[in-house]
N, C-alpha and C positions, 0 to 999 in steps of 0.2 A: 895658820893665821897668826900674824904678829900682834903683840900687845900694843895698845894705844895709850897706855898709862906709864908713868915713869917708874922704873925699878931702880934698885941700888946701882949707882954709877952710870945709869943710862942718861944720855943727853938727847933731848928731843928737839927737833928743828921747829922753828917758828912757822906758823901758817900765815905768811905775809899777806895773802889776799884777804883772809878773814880779818886780820888786824887792820888792814887798810880800810875795808868797808865799815867796820865798827867805829874806827876813828872818824871817818868822813860823816857817818850817820850822826855821831855825837856833836861834831862841829856844826852840822846843819841844824841840830836841835838848839844850839846856842843862837844861831842866826834866826831861827823861828821865834825865839823869845823876843828878839828885837822887833820882829814884824808881827807881833801878836794881834790877832783878831778873834772874835768869837766864832766866826765862820771857819777859820783855820783850825781852831781848837776842836770844833765839831767834826771837821774832816779828819783830823788826826785820831780822834776817839773812834770814829767809824772804821777807819783803816786799821787801827790797832785791834778792834774787835774782829774784823774780817780776817786779818792775818793770823791772829792768835787763836781765836775760838773756832772759826770755820776752817782756816788753813791748816794750822798745826794740830789743834785739839781734835777736830772732826775729821779732817782730811788725812794728814800725815799719820796721826796716831791711831785713831779708831778705825778708819777705813783702810788705809794702806798697811800699817804695821800689824794690826790685830785682825783685819778682815772681819770686823764686827757686824758689818751690814753690806748690802750691795746697792749700787746705784748705776745708772746708765754711764757709759764711758765719758760722754761729754761733761757730766757733772763731776766725775772722778778727776778729769783733767782740770776743770775749773777750780776744784778744791785744792789741787796740787799747785796751781798758779797762785791761789790765795796764800798757800803756805810759803811760797817763795818770798812773799812780801815781808815775812818776819826775818829774812836774811839769816836763816839757820841752815843753809845749803838746800840743794835740790831734793826731790822726793826719794830718789834711790839712795843717796848718801845718808839722808836723815833716817830712813827706815832701816837701812843696814846697821847703822850705829845703834838705833834703838832696839832692834832685834838681838844684836850682840849683847847689849845691856841686859835685856831680859834673859838671855840664855846663860849669862855669867854674872848675874847680880851679886855685887859686893865680893867679887873675887879679883884676882890679879888680871883677869881678862875683861873685866867690866870697864868700858871706856870712860865712865865718869863716876867711879865708885867713891862714896863718902869716906871710905877707909883711907883714902889718900889725902884727906883734908877737905875742909869746907871750900877753900878757894878752888881746888881742883874739881870738886864735884859740881860746882855751880858755873865756873867759867874758865878755869885753867885748861881744861881738856879741849876747849874750843880754839885756843890760841897756840897750843903745842901738841905735837904728836900727829897721828894719822886719822883720828876720829872724824874730822871734817873732810878728809881726803881719802875716802875708801877706795880700795883697788877694784878694778873691774871683776876680778876673781871673787872677791868678798861680796860684791853686789850680786853676782850670779848665785853665789852660795846661799846668801841670806835673803835674797829677794827673787827666788826663781819664779814666783807668780807674776812678776811684772818687769823684771830686769831687761827683757828683750823687747819690750813695748817701745817702738821708735818715738812715740810722742813723749813718753816719760823720759826717755834718754835725752831728748832735746830740752825738755823742761829742766832736767837735772844739770845738763851742761851749761845752760844759759840762765840759771836761776836768778841772777842779779838783774837781768834785763827788765822784768816787770817793775821793779823798784825804780830803776832809772827812768823808765817811761812815765811812771806815776809822778816822779819828782818834777817832770817837765810840764805838768798840767796844773 
């Protein structure tokens, strides 16, 4: 497995798709301020809670990464789709990165180690390197429990679609 953090003299490529979607998301946030309404604010707060708490916290992190509990498959897929709304990649990519993080916490192999600076630990790793673009081999290695699930493969590949669909409503 290759490292996903910068080492001395290493130049990491930009993750242009991540940079594009983060930029578009923030430009739309400016547009949202111009079109403010209490209903829109309530919808944003509800979607923020669904994506962050149910999708990332409960779905990607506790259910998929740590397998802390079991749910029916339909609920697992629903929580995975909720996680995509946070625009932090699909479930296979996110879980692979997080399992690597736990396996190599605060070492040179940790994808977002604070030892590489605050900027890197919080957001630099998202824009540079491979952490948001895990290889299929790494996904199979770190997610053997669901890497071959065809539904999760589709959710992972097209993780941005639920956000686009949501923006049109």
